N, C-alpha and C positions, 0 to 999 in steps of 0.2 A: 205441393210446391208448384209454382208456375211463374212464368214471366208475364207481367201485367202490362197490357197495352190499353191506353185510355179509350180507344175507339172500338175495342173488341169486346164482345159479350162472352165468347168462348175462347178463353186465353190459356188453355191447357196445351202443353207441349211435352212430348215424350223425349227425355234426354237419353242418348245412347250410352253415356258413361256418367261421369261425375255431374250430377244435376246442377249444383250451384255454379260450377264452372261454365256449363252450357248456358244457363240463364244469365249469368253475369256478362258473357260474351254477347248475348242478344241485346241486353240493355245498353252495353257500351256501343253497339253497332246502331243504336237508335230504333231497334225493332220492338222495344218495350220501354215502359216508364220505370219499372221497378222489378225486383225479384221478391216474390212472396214466399217466405220460408221461415221456419223457426231456427234455422242454422245460420249463424253469423259468418260462416265461411263465404257467403256470397260477397261480403265486403272485402274479404281477403282476395277473392278472385276479381275484384274491381267493379262490382255492380255499383252504380252511382247512388241507387236508392234501395233500401231493404225495408220490406213491410213484414212485420211479425203479427201474430194473432189473427190472421185472415180467416182461419177456419174455426176459431173459438165460437162456441154457441153464444147467441145473444143473451141467453139466460145467465151466463157468467158475468155479463156486464163489464167486460174488459175491453178497453179501447184498442183499436189497431195502433201499433207502434210504427213510426216511420223514422228511419235513420238515413241521414245523408252523409255519404263517405267524405266529401270535402269538408263538411263541418266537423266531423269527428277527427279527421287528420289535423285540421286547424287547431282544435281544442287540445289535442295531445301534443301539438308541435312536432309532429313526425311526418315523414314522407310515406307514400304508399309502399315504397320498396322496403323501408325500415319496418313497417308493420308486417309485411309478408315474411321478411326474414325472422322477425320475432315469432310469428305463428309457426313457421317451419321448425325453429329450434324448440319451441314450447311443446310441439307434438312428438319430438324424439324421445 
């Protein structure tokens, strides 16, 4: 998992705690373009862009998936706060 910056070739960052939260904060602060992870919690934490399947082998021929938070919220007709609340209640 990493925060992806378009001008960096080495984009690995060691997160001191919850990785998705750390990377989402970096993306929101403009220090990266996207959070690359298989865990959709990055969107819950506010990462603007989530990239999945970044580490899949090319032999599996699975394309990288790119999710944009604003488009997902618009399609669901929900606010980010409503999604976070749902996720918290869903995890209880």
